[in-house]
VOBA-1610 file (N, C-alpha, C; in pm, whole numbers, padded with zeros to 5 digits, always signed):
BEGIN
Unk-01594-01244+01693Unk-01534-01117+01731Unk-01510-01030+01608Unk-01554-00906+01614Unk-01525-00809+01509Unk-01432-00702+01566Unk-01321-00684+01501Unk-01227-00581+01544Unk-01282-00445+01503Unk-01287-00352+01597Unk-01338-00218+01571Unk-01224-00130+01521Unk-01237-00082+01398Unk-01129-00012+01330Unk-01162+00136+01312Unk-01073+00222+01356Unk-01082+00366+01330Unk-00985+00401+01219Unk-01026+00488+01128Unk-00939+00534+01020Unk-00907+00681+01047Unk-00784+00709+01080Unk-00743+00848+01106Unk-00682+00905+00980Unk-00766+00977+00904Unk-00722+01034+00778Unk-00799+00973+00662Unk-00909+01037+00623Unk-00995+00984+00518Unk-00958+01050+00385Unk-00838+01014+00336Unk-00791+01069+00210Unk-00773+00959+00107Unk-00671+00972+00024Unk-00648+00878-00086Unk-00643+00733-00038Unk-00563+00707+00064Unk-00550+00571+00118Unk-00660+00542+00218Unk-00689+00637+00304Unk-00785+00614+00412Unk-00922+00573+00365Unk-00972+00638+00260Unk-01107+00603+00214Unk-01109+00462+00152Unk-00999+00424+00091Unk-00992+00289+00034Unk-00979+00184+00143Unk-00900+00213+00247Unk-00889+00119+00358Unk-01024+00106+00429Unk-01093+00217+00449Unk-01224+00213+00515Unk-01321+00124+00437Unk-01326+00140+00307Unk-01416+00058+00225Unk-01376-00089+00231Unk-01245-00116+00232Unk-01198-00255+00239Unk-01232-00317+00374Unk-01214-00243+00483Unk-01249-00293+00616Unk-01397-00327+00623Unk-01480-00242+00563Unk-01625-00262+00570Unk-01670-00389+00499Unk-01584-00447+00415Unk-01617-00571+00344Unk-01579-00695+00423Unk-01507-00679+00533Unk-01458-00795+00608Unk-01561-00839+00712Unk-01573-00970+00733Unk-01669-01021+00831Unk-01612-01024+00972Unk-01483-00993+00986Unk-01422-00992+01119Unk-01374-00853+01160Unk-01420-00750+01089Unk-01383-00611+01120Unk-01501-00520+01094Unk-01499-00401+01155Unk-01599-00300+01125Unk-01538-00162+01141Unk-01581-00068+01059Unk-01535+00070+01067Unk-01620+00143+01170Unk-01557+00195+01274Unk-01632+00269+01376Unk-01627+00419+01352Unk-01543+00463+01260Unk-01540+00605+01227Unk-01416+00642+01150Unk-01423+00760+01086Unk-01311+00813+01009Unk-01292+00959+01048Unk-01173+01012+01020Unk-01146+01152+01054Unk-01105+01233+00932Unk-01131+01363+00940Unk-01081+01460+00843Unk-01035+01584+00918Unk-00939+01655+00857Unk-00889+01777+00920Unk-00968+01900+00878Unk-01037+01892+00762Unk-01112+02008+00714Unk-01237+01962+00639Unk-01337+02049+00629Unk-01465+02011+00568Unk-01463+02022+00416Unk-01384+01939+00351Unk-01378+01941+00205Unk-01474+01837+00147Unk-01466+01814+00017Unk-01559+01722-00048Unk-01541+01579+00003Unk-01416+01542+00037Unk-01394+01407+00089Unk-01461+01390+00225Unk-01456+01494+00306Unk-01523+01489+00437Unk-01673+01475+00419Unk-01728+01549+00323Unk-01873+01543+00300Unk-01915+01403+00254Unk-01836+01343+00168Unk-01867+01209+00120Unk-01844+01105+00230Unk-01737+01123+00308Unk-01710+01032+00417Unk-01819+01031+00521Unk-01878+01148+00546Unk-01985+01159+00646Unk-02111+01086+00602Unk-02128+01067+00471Unk-02244+00995+00420Unk-02228+00843+00437Unk-02104+00797+00439Unk-02079+00653+00445Unk-02044+00604+00585Unk-01977+00690+00663Unk-01927+00648+00794Unk-01952+00758+00897Unk-01927+00727+01022Unk-01930+00829+01126Unk-01804+00913+01113Unk-01821+01044+01099Unk-01709+01134+01076Unk-01671+01206+01205Unk-01539+01217+01228Unk-01487+01285+01346Unk-01384+01388+01303Unk-01367+01491+01383Unk-01269+01596+01353Unk-01131+01552+01398Unk-01036+01546+01304Unk-00900+01503+01336Unk-00830+01606+01424Unk-00867+01731+01409Unk-00812+01840+01493Unk-00927+01891+01579Unk-00923+01868+01710Unk-01038+01894+01797Unk-01096+02036+01789Unk-01010+02137+01774Unk-01063+02274+01776Unk-01125+02317+01643Unk-01139+02221+01549Unk-01205+02254+01421Unk-01348+02201+01413Unk-01402+02159+01525Unk-01540+02108+01526Unk-01636+02209+01467Unk-01622+02335+01505Unk-01714+02439+01458Unk-01702+02463+01309Unk-01583+02445+01256Unk-01562+02465+01112Unk-01646+02366+01032Unk-01651+02239+01078Unk-01733+02139+01012Unk-01881+02173+01025Unk-01920+02215+01144Unk-02061+02246+01167Unk-02106+02364+01082Unk-02022+02466+01068Unk-02056+02582+00984Unk-02068+02542+00837Unk-01992+02438+00798Unk-01999+02390+00660Unk-02117+02296+00638Unk-02191+02268+00742Unk-02308+02181+00730Unk-02274+02034+00725Unk-02156+01997+00778Unk-02114+01857+00780Unk-02118+01807+00925Unk-02196+01706+00949Unk-02210+01655+01085Unk-02087+01576+01126Unk-02033+01609+01241Unk-01925+01531+01300Unk-01972+01476+01434Unk-01930+01355+01462Unk-01976+01286+01583Unk-01895+01326+01706Unk-01780+01390+01683Unk-01693+01429+01793Unk-01551+01448+01743Unk-01457+01442+01834Unk-01316+01460+01801Unk-01249+01324+01781Unk-01125+01329+01735Unk-01050+01205+01715Unk-01037+01129+01846Unk-01024+01201+01958Unk-01018+01134+02088Unk-01145+01056+02116Unk-01260+01113+02080Unk-01387+01042+02097Unk-01391+00916+02013Unk-01339+00925+01891Unk-01337+00809+01802Unk-01251+00698+01860Unk-01135+00734+01911Unk-01042+00633+01962Unk-01101+00554+02079Unk-01192+00615+02153Unk-01257+00545+02264Unk-01343+00429+02215Unk-01382+00433+02088Unk-01471+00330+02032Unk-01394+00219+01961Unk-01263+00236+01946Unk-01187+00148+01857Unk-01100+00047+01932Unk-01064-00060+01861Unk-00963-00156+01906Unk-00828-00127+01841Unk-00834-00073+01719Unk-00713-00043+01643Unk-00741+00078+01556Unk-00638+00159+01533Unk-00650+00273+01443Unk-00556+00252+01326Unk-00607+00273+01206Unk-00523+00273+01086Unk-00493+00419+01056Unk-00369+00457+01074Unk-00328+00596+01054Unk-00295+00618+00907Unk-00379+00695+00841Unk-00361+00726+00699Unk-00338+00875+00680Unk-00281+00937+00780Unk-00250+01079+00772Unk-00127+01100+00684Unk-00097+01224+00645Unk+00020+01249+00560Unk+00149+01201+00626Unk+00249+01176+00543Unk+00376+01125+00591Unk+00433+01203+00708Unk+00484+01134+00807Unk+00546+01185+00928Unk+00446+01235+01031Unk+00320+01255+00992Unk+00218+01294+01089Unk+00180+01174+01176Unk+00188+01054+01118Unk+00156+00933+01193Unk+00243+00919+01317Unk+00373+00949+01303Unk+00463+00941+01418Unk+00422+01040+01526Unk+00375+01156+01484Unk+00327+01256+01580Unk+00200+01209+01650Unk+00121+01129+01581Unk-00005+01078+01639Unk+00016+00960+01733Unk+00130+00893+01722Unk+00151+00770+01798Unk+00130+00787+01949Unk+00181+00893+02013Unk+00156+00908+02156Unk+00008+00913+02191Unk-00075+00967+02103Unk-00219+00971+02124Unk-00276+00830+02130Unk-00228+00744+02041Unk-00276+00606+02039Unk-00227+00529+02163Unk-00104+00558+02202Unk-00049+00491+02320Unk-00127+00529+02445Unk-00161+00657+02458Unk-00239+00700+02574Unk-00377+00635+02576Unk-00431+00610+02456Unk-00563+00548+02447Unk-00557+00396+02462Unk-00435+00342+02471Unk-00419+00197+02484Unk-00457+00121+02359Unk-00436+00185+02242Unk-00478+00126+02115Unk-00360+00070+02036Unk-00388-00032+01957Unk-00293-00077+01856Unk-00307+00015+01735Unk-00204+00018+01651Unk-00209+00108+01536Unk-00134+00050+01417Unk-00188+00077+01299Unk-00123+00045+01172Unk-00083+00177+01107Unk+00045+00190+01073Unk+00095+00311+01008Unk+00125+00281+00861Unk+00142+00387+00783Unk+00168+00373+00641Unk+00315+00396+00609Unk+00352+00371+00485Unk+00492+00373+00443Unk+00558+00509+00443Unk+00480+00616+00459Unk+00539+00749+00469Unk+00609+00773+00600Unk+00588+00683+00695Unk+00654+00694+00826Unk+00786+00617+00824Unk+00876+00654+00913Unk+01001+00579+00928Unk+00972+00443+00991Unk+01056+00346+00960Unk+01036+00211+01012Unk+01034+00209+01165Unk+01103+00303+01227Unk+01114+00305+01373Unk+00982+00337+01442Unk+00880+00381+01369Unk+00752+00414+01431Unk+00681+00289+01482Unk+00717+00173+01430Unk+00645+00049+01461Unk+00739-00060+01509Unk+00679-00167+01559Unk+00759-00282+01601Unk+00810-00362+01482Unk+00736-00357+01372Unk+00778-00426+01251Unk+00719-00358+01129Unk+00790-00363+01018Unk+00732-00325+00889Unk+00664-00449+00832Unk+00574-00427+00734Unk+00487-00537+00694Unk+00458-00538+00545Unk+00467-00656+00488Unk+00415-00686+00355Unk+00366-00830+00361Unk+00240-00854+00333Unk+00177-00983+00366Unk+00249-01103+00307Unk+00289-01098+00181Unk+00354-01213+00119Unk+00497-01231+00169Unk+00557-01124+00219Unk+00697-01130+00259Unk+00717-01171+00404Unk+00638-01113+00497Unk+00667-01137+00640Unk+00543-01127+00728Unk+00435-01190+00686Unk+00309-01185+00762Unk+00331-01220+00910Unk+00404-01325+00937Unk+00417-01374+01073Unk+00488-01276+01166Unk+00566-01185+01110Unk+00636-01087+01195Unk+00538-00991+01264Unk+00418-00977+01209Unk+00320-00884+01266Unk+00224-00951+01364Unk+00232-01081+01377Unk+00138-01154+01464Unk+00154-01108+01609Unk+00043-01060+01665Unk+00041-01019+01804Unk+00103-00884+01834Unk+00150-00812+01732Unk+00217-00684+01754Unk+00114-00573+01782Unk+00161-00467+01849Unk+00077-00352+01879Unk+00089-00242+01774Unk+00209-00228+01717Unk+00232-00123+01618Unk+00300-00182+01495Unk+00235-00168+01381Unk+00283-00225+01255Unk+00283-00116+01149Unk+00386-00116+01067Unk+00395-00020+00955Unk+00384-00095+00823Unk+00280-00066+00747Unk+00267-00120+00612Unk+00361-00041+00522Unk+00450-00109+00453Unk+00550-00038+00372Unk+00484+00033+00254Unk+00557+00122+00192Unk+00503+00210+00088Unk+00458+00133-00035Unk+00393+00204-00125Unk+00343+00141-00247Unk+00457+00081-00329Unk+00566+00156-00347Unk+00679+00103-00425Unk+00742-00017-00356Unk+00759-00007-00223Unk+00819-00118-00150Unk+00728-00240-00152Unk+00597-00219-00140Unk+00502-00330-00148Unk+00515-00402-00282Unk+00521-00325-00390Unk+00534-00386-00522Unk+00662-00466-00538Unk+00773-00411-00488Unk+00899-00484-00494Unk+00898-00606-00404Unk+00845-00590-00282Unk+00848-00699-00185Unk+00767-00819-00232Unk+00653-00795-00294Unk+00571-00907-00343Unk+00648-00991-00443Unk+00704-00926-00543Unk+00777-00998-00647Unk+00897-01071-00588Unk+00971-01002-00504Unk+01094-01061-00450Unk+01065-01172-00350Unk+00953-01162-00277Unk+00916-01271-00185Unk+00888-01399-00263Unk+00823-01385-00378Unk+00795-01501-00462Unk+00923-01559-00518Unk+01009-01472-00572Unk+01134-01519-00633Unk+01229-01577-00529Unk+01228-01522-00409Unk+01314-01574-00302Unk+01279-01718-00268Unk+01149-01750-00278Unk+01106-01888-00250Unk+01141-01983-00364Unk+01167-01927-00482Unk+01197-02010-00597Unk+01347-02026-00623Unk+01424-01920-00594Unk+01565-01919-00633Unk+01652-01860-00523Unk+01781-01878-00539Unk+01879-01814-00452Unk+01918-01680-00514Unk+01875-01571-00451Unk+01897-01438-00507Unk+02033-01384-00461Unk+02116-01344-00556Unk+02245-01285-00523Unk+02232-01133-00506Unk+02163-01069-00599Unk+02153-00923-00593Unk+02034-00877-00676Unk+01975-00768-00633Unk+01863-00708-00705Unk+01897-00562-00735Unk+01874-00521-00858Unk+01884-00380-00895Unk+01748-00339-00950Unk+01693-00233-00895Unk+01560-00190-00939Unk+01559-00039-00960Unk+01501+00003-01072Unk+01484+00145-01101Unk+01335+00177-01101Unk+01299+00280-01027Unk+01160+00320-01017Unk+01135+00450-01093Unk+01044+00445-01188Unk+00998+00565-01258Unk+00869+00604-01188Unk+00875+00708-01107Unk+00767+00736-01013Unk+00672+00843-01064Unk+00542+00820-01044Unk+00446+00927-01069Unk+00480+01041-00974Unk+00461+01163-01017Unk+00509+01276-00938Unk+00415+01308-00821Unk+00284+01298-00843Unk+00184+01319-00738Unk+00065+01230-00767Unk-00027+01220-00671Unk-00153+01151-00696Unk-00242+01237-00785Unk-00338+01175-00855Unk-00418+01248-00953Unk-00488+01374-00900Unk-00534+01372-00775Unk-00611+01487-00724Unk-00524+01604-00681Unk-00391+01584-00670Unk-00304+01689-00619Unk-00270+01788-00730Unk-00361+01880-00756Unk-00345+01971-00870Unk-00266+02097-00837Unk-00225+02113-00711Unk-00154+02234-00672Unk-00002+02217-00670Unk+00044+02099-00698Unk+00188+02076-00691Unk+00226+01970-00793Unk+00355+01961-00819Unk+00399+01854-00908Unk+00492+01902-01017Unk+00569+01809-01066Unk+00662+01832-01175Unk+00583+01847-01305Unk+00600+01958-01375Unk+00520+01985-01493Unk+00585+01939-01623Unk+00714+01958-01636Unk+00778+01928-01763Unk+00925+01894-01739Unk+00951+01770-01706Unk+01088+01731-01680Unk+01096+01594-01615Unk+01217+01547-01596Unk+01243+01421-01526Unk+01336+01453-01410Unk+01298+01412-01289Unk+01371+01451-01169Unk+01434+01330-01101Unk+01567+01322-01091Unk+01627+01218-01007Unk+01582+01241-00863Unk+01530+01139-00800Unk+01473+01155-00665Unk+01498+01028-00583Unk+01611+01021-00512Unk+01707+01129-00486Unk+01814+01140-00594Unk+01888+01251-00591Unk+02000+01266-00683Unk+02115+01176-00639Unk+02140+01172-00509Unk+02245+01086-00455Unk+02192+00943-00444Unk+02263+00849-00503Unk+02216+00712-00508Unk+02288+00627-00402Unk+02227+00515-00360Unk+02097+00461-00402Unk+01981+00531-00334Unk+01860+00501-00379Unk+01740+00557-00317Unk+01706+00481-00190Unk+01614+00536-00112Unk+01577+00476+00017Unk+01496+00348+00003Unk+01445+00320-00116Unk+01354+00207-00133Unk+01421+00073-00100Unk+01549+00062-00130Unk+01619-00064-00102Unk+01621-00093+00047Unk+01652+00008+00129Unk+01653-00013+00274Unk+01513-00044+00325Unk+01411+00012+00260Unk+01274-00016+00301Unk+01237-00161+00270Unk+01280-00210+00153Unk+01256-00350+00119Unk+01319-00441+00225Unk+01437-00404+00272Unk+01507-00488+00370Unk+01435-00494+00505Unk+01343-00401+00530Unk+01267-00408+00655Unk+01169-00525+00655Unk+01137-00577+00535Unk+01048-00694+00527Unk+01116-00815+00464Unk+01224-00790+00391Unk+01304-00898+00331Unk+01451-00872+00362Unk+01491-00891+00488Unk+01625-00853+00530Unk+01738-00929+00463Unk+01708-01045+00405Unk+01812-01127+00344Unk+01834-01097+00196Unk+01760-01001+00140Unk+01773-00970-00002Unk+01871-00855-00023Unk+01971-00878-00106Unk+02070-00777-00141Unk+02014-00694-00257Unk+01972-00571-00226Unk+01902-00491-00326Unk+01954-00348-00328Unk+01966-00291-00448Unk+02002-00152-00469Unk+01895-00089-00558Unk+01850+00031-00523Unk+01744+00094-00601Unk+01781+00237-00641Unk+01726+00279-00755Unk+01732+00418-00798Unk+01591+00462-00831Unk+01567+00594-00831Unk+01431+00641-00853Unk+01431+00775-00926Unk+01331+00794-01012Unk+01314+00917-01088Unk+01167+00955-01090Unk+01138+01082-01075Unk+01001+01131-01088Unk+00978+01180-01231Unk+00858+01148-01282Unk+00820+01195-01416Unk+00681+01257-01408Unk+00648+01348-01502Unk+00520+01419-01495Unk+00401+01334-01538Unk+00367+01239-01455Unk+00246+01159-01474Unk+00188+01132-01336Unk+00060+01102-01329Unk-00005+01079-01199Unk-00064+00940-01186Unk-00060+00859-01292Unk-00138+00737-01293Unk-00077+00622-01215Unk+00050+00590-01239Unk+00112+00473-01177Unk+00263+00494-01166Unk+00326+00410-01084Unk+00471+00398-01085Unk+00509+00286-01183Unk+00634+00288-01228Unk+00685+00179-01311Unk+00819+00134-01256Unk+00839+00002-01245Unk+00964-00055-01194Unk+01033-00137-01302Unk+01161-00116-01317Unk+01245-00204-01399Unk+01337-00279-01303Unk+01320-00411-01296Unk+01388-00492-01195Unk+01482-00591-01263Unk+01601-00602-01208Unk+01697-00704-01253Unk+01739-00785-01132Unk+01716-00917-01138Unk+01745-01006-01025Unk+01855-01103-01066Unk+01970-01090-01001Unk+02081-01181-01026Unk+02066-01303-00937Unk+02072-01421-00995Unk+02050-01543-00918Unk+02168-01639-00929Unk+02174-01731-00833Unk+02273-01839-00839Unk+02222-01955-00924Unk+02094-01949-00960Unk+02030-02060-01030Unk+02001-02024-01176Unk+01987-02126-01256Unk+01937-02107-01392Unk+01786-02090-01383Unk+01734-01986-01447Unk+01592-01954-01436Unk+01522-01980-01568Unk+01411-02050-01561Unk+01325-02070-01679Unk+01212-01969-01670Unk+01203-01881-01770Unk+01103-01775-01764Unk+00962-01832-01754Unk+00938-01947-01816Unk+00804-02006-01811Unk+00767-02046-01668Unk+00868-02080-01586Unk+00840-02113-01446Unk+00799-01988-01369Unk+00866-01878-01396Unk+00832-01751-01329Unk+00693-01706-01370Unk+00665-01714-01500Unk+00532-01675-01548Unk+00424-01761-01483Unk+00447-01890-01476Unk+00349-01981-01415Unk+00326-01947-01268Unk+00434-01915-01197Unk+00421-01883-01055Unk+00348-01751-01036Unk+00377-01653-01118Unk+00305-01525-01111Unk+00157-01544-01144Unk+00128-01630-01240Unk-00012-01657-01275Unk-00088-01720-01159Unk-00017-01795-01075Unk-00079-01860-00960Unk-00098-01766-00841Unk-00032-01650-00841Unk-00040-01558-00729Unk-00143-01448-00759Unk-00255-01446-00686Unk-00360-01348-00714Unk-00315-01203-00706Unk-00214-01174-00625Unk-00174-01034-00610Unk-00072-00990-00716Unk-00050-01075-00814Unk+00026-01040-00934Unk-00069-01056-01052Unk-00078-00953-01137Unk-00161-00961-01256Unk-00072-00942-01378Unk-00078-01036-01471Unk+00005-01030-01591Unk-00069-00959-01704Unk+00004-00873-01774Unk-00048-00800-01889Unk+00043-00827-02009Unk-00016-00825-02128Unk+00062-00854-02247Unk+00053-00741-02349Unk+00164-00706-02407Unk+00166-00608-02514Unk+00079-00653-02631Unk+00073-00785-02653Unk-00005-00839-02763Unk-00154-00809-02747Unk-00199-00785-02625Unk-00339-00751-02600Unk-00362-00600-02594Unk-00260-00524-02629Unk-00275-00379-02636Unk-00225-00302-02515Unk-00164-00372-02418Unk-00115-00304-02298Unk+00026-00251-02324Unk+00030-00136-02391Unk+00157-00078-02432Unk+00210+00026-02335Unk+00129+00066-02237Unk+00170+00169-02141Unk+00085+00161-02016Unk+00122+00238-01915Unk+00042+00244-01792Unk-00096+00303-01821Unk-00106+00390-01920Unk-00236+00448-01955Unk-00334+00339-01998Unk-00285+00239-02071Unk-00371+00129-02115Unk-00411+00041-01996Unk-00319+00021-01903Unk-00352-00059-01785Unk-00459+00011-01702Unk-00445+00142-01686Unk-00546+00218-01610Unk-00680+00215-01681Unk-00680+00222-01812Unk-00806+00214-01886Unk-00874+00079-01862Unk-00795-00028-01860Unk-00849-00159-01825Unk-00906-00157-01683Unk-00830-00101-01591Unk-00873-00099-01451Unk-01001-00021-01431Unk-01023+00082-01512Unk-01148+00161-01503Unk-01270+00074-01531Unk-01254-00022-01618Unk-01362-00114-01649Unk-01369-00231-01551Unk-01257-00259-01489Unk-01242-00381-01408Unk-01288-00366-01264Unk-01266-00245-01206Unk-01290-00234-01063Unk-01324-00090-01024Unk-01403-00078-00915Unk-01440+00051-00860Unk-01318+00139-00837Unk-01328+00267-00876Unk-01222+00366-00862Unk-01098+00332-00945Unk-01106+00236-01036Unk-00995+00180-01111Unk-00881+00138-01020Unk-00917+00090-00900Unk-00815+00042-00805Unk-00755-00089-00852Unk-00625-00089-00868Unk-00553-00212-00902Unk-00469-00249-00781Unk-00520-00343-00701Unk-00450-00387-00581Unk-00330-00476-00615Unk-00329-00524-00738Unk-00227-00620-00782Unk-00107-00549-00846Unk+00011-00613-00842Unk+00123-00571-00926Unk+00084-00596-01071Unk+00107-00500-01159Unk+00079-00516-01301Unk+00210-00546-01374Unk+00232-00673-01405Unk+00359-00717-01464Unk+00341-00744-01612Unk+00429-00686-01695Unk+00425-00717-01838Unk+00487-00855-01861Unk+00408-00945-01918Unk+00453-01082-01938Unk+00578-01088-02025Unk+00581-01007-02132Unk+00695-01012-02224Unk+00824-00963-02159Unk+00810-00886-02050Unk+00930-00833-01984Unk+01004-00939-01903Unk+00936-01047-01868Unk+00997-01152-01786Unk+01096-01230-01873Unk+01223-01207-01849Unk+01325-01266-01936Unk+01453-01291-01857Unk+01513-01405-01877Unk+01638-01441-01810Unk+01751-01434-01911Unk+01852-01350-01880Unk+01963-01330-01973Unk+02092-01311-01895Unk+02193-01394-01927Unk+02326-01379-01871Unk+02324-01373-01717Unk+02248-01464-01657Unk+02246-01475-01512Unk+02153-01381-01440Unk+02072-01302-01515Unk+01982-01207-01451Unk+01840-01222-01505Unk+01746-01214-01413Unk+01604-01218-01448Unk+01552-01075-01453Unk+01490-01038-01565Unk+01439-00902-01584Unk+01287-00902-01577Unk+01233-00801-01508Unk+01089-00786-01492Unk+01054-00638-01496Unk+00948-00603-01567Unk+00894-00467-01567Unk+00752-00472-01515Unk+00722-00387-01418Unk+00588-00386-01359Unk+00542-00243-01333Unk+00410-00227-01327Unk+00348-00100-01292Unk+00275-00116-01159Unk+00273-00008-01082Unk+00216-00010-00948Unk+00114+00102-00934Unk-00011+00065-00901Unk-00112+00168-00876Unk-00095+00217-00732Unk-00033+00334-00719Unk+00009+00384-00588Unk-00108+00412-00494Unk-00227+00435-00547Unk-00342+00468-00462Unk-00405+00345-00398Unk-00374+00226-00449Unk-00450+00107-00408Unk-00369-00010-00358Unk-00243-00022-00399Unk-00172-00148-00378Unk-00155-00184-00231Unk-00148-00085-00142Unk-00125-00117+00000Unk-00254-00149+00075Unk-00369-00134+00011Unk-00497-00155+00080Unk-00510-00297+00136Unk-00489-00403+00055Unk-00499-00537+00112Unk-00399-00563+00222Unk-00282-00499+00215Unk-00181-00517+00320Unk-00232-00464+00455Unk-00305-00354+00452Unk-00360-00300+00576Unk-00458-00397+00640Unk-00539-00462+00558Unk-00636-00559+00609Unk-00562-00679+00670Unk-00464-00730+00600Unk-00388-00844+00651Unk-00311-00809+00777Unk-00262-00686+00784Unk-00189-00644+00904Unk-00278-00648+01027Unk-00402-00604+01013Unk-00495-00607+01126Unk-00520-00751+01170Unk-00541-00840+01075Unk-00565-00980+01111Unk-00444-01040+01183Unk-00326-01008+01135Unk-00205-01061+01200Unk-00193-01008+01342Unk-00215-00878+01362Unk-00200-00817+01493Unk-00296-00879+01595Unk-00417-00908+01551Unk-00518-00962+01643Unk-00527-01115+01636Unk-00436-01174+01558Unk-00428-01320+01545Unk-00563-01381+01506Unk-00627-01315+01408Unk-00757-01361+01359Unk-00744-01475+01259Unk-00627-01483+01193Unk-00607-01587+01091Unk-00459-01599+01062Unk-00418-01714+01012Unk-00280-01727+00968Unk-00265-01660+00831Unk-00143-01658+00781Unk-00114-01587+00656Unk-00201-01636+00542Unk-00207-01765+00522Unk-00279-01820+00408Unk-00427-01783+00412Unk-00488-01798+00531Unk-00632-01771+00543Unk-00660-01622+00533Unk-00576-01538+00593Unk-00599-01394+00585Unk-00590-01344+00441Unk-00484-01384+00373Unk-00467-01341+00233Unk-00583-01390+00148Unk-00628-01513+00173Unk-00741-01567+00097Unk-00867-01484+00119Unk-00895-01451+00246Unk-01015-01374+00277Unk-01008-01234+00220Unk-00893-01171+00235Unk-00876-01035+00182Unk-00892-01035+00030Unk-00828-01129-00034Unk-00839-01136-00181Unk-00983-01154-00226Unk-01056-01244-00158Unk-01194-01271-00197Unk-01281-01147-00183Unk-01269-01077-00071Unk-01355-00960-00047Unk-01323-00844-00139Unk-01196-00833-00180Unk-01157-00721-00266Unk-01160-00757-00414Unk-01200-00879-00446Unk-01208-00920-00586Unk-01074-00944-00649Unk-00975-00984-00568Unk-00841-01015-00619Unk-00840-01164-00652Unk-00840-01198-00779Unk-00859-01338-00818Unk-00742-01387-00904
//
């Protein structure tokens, strides 16, 4: 059985999810959508069947010389599940369309948790998505936090987590908006929403988060402090992270002094410089006065891609957690 997957929104996340789905032996991409005939639509039409996300814009695509196979409604008739990669809050508006079509749907972290039956991060709560109709993959920042904390939760008794996120202001292609010269508390009133989002997949973790936007587009950076009831040996944490394919360790001694250096490595390492893994600085892993400290970088354009694949497998009960994660890692080159 191959699950027929529709991608509604062929943008930063959507095009990456589409390519990832196309690598799976138990899934296939039946089509993607765009709202306007831009360069992404033109490229998407070369790789996949393209559909108009807004039905009355069919003629706009045709005038631009981009072939569309039909409207989003036509696409949904061909699918078993839709991965909604539309801009934040638009997914919730699309949900009634999916319900009328009798389709399952995967939403992204820009939506509120209430849009789905469960929020999802594969290492944290894979089984919660098994057999569900509507699943929300948590945001890039939440995914990065949830992976690390899911591992540490299995190793130690966590009392409290404090995490500060230094956030890229926009994605690289968004040249019409963004913070140009400054640092922005986001939100100003603390704590930030990320802690509550983490609790949607790790409800037993006591976590408080703060967040700041800075004028960069490459990656997010997290400074994490985990208070534990146990004595922690940093070498044990390093060893466990080394064993987890979705965590990648970087060392200052090898020249990784900033996110710019990590991205330069990723440009050589993988297509589109996609880093699906958490990028953790090895030297940052340190236990002091009852707290474990970790600094990591998150590639916001890519980190949630494997989670979308695992979510589909869980929803259709194609594999258990271990097998799904193994298959996803293998196809995406996560080693």
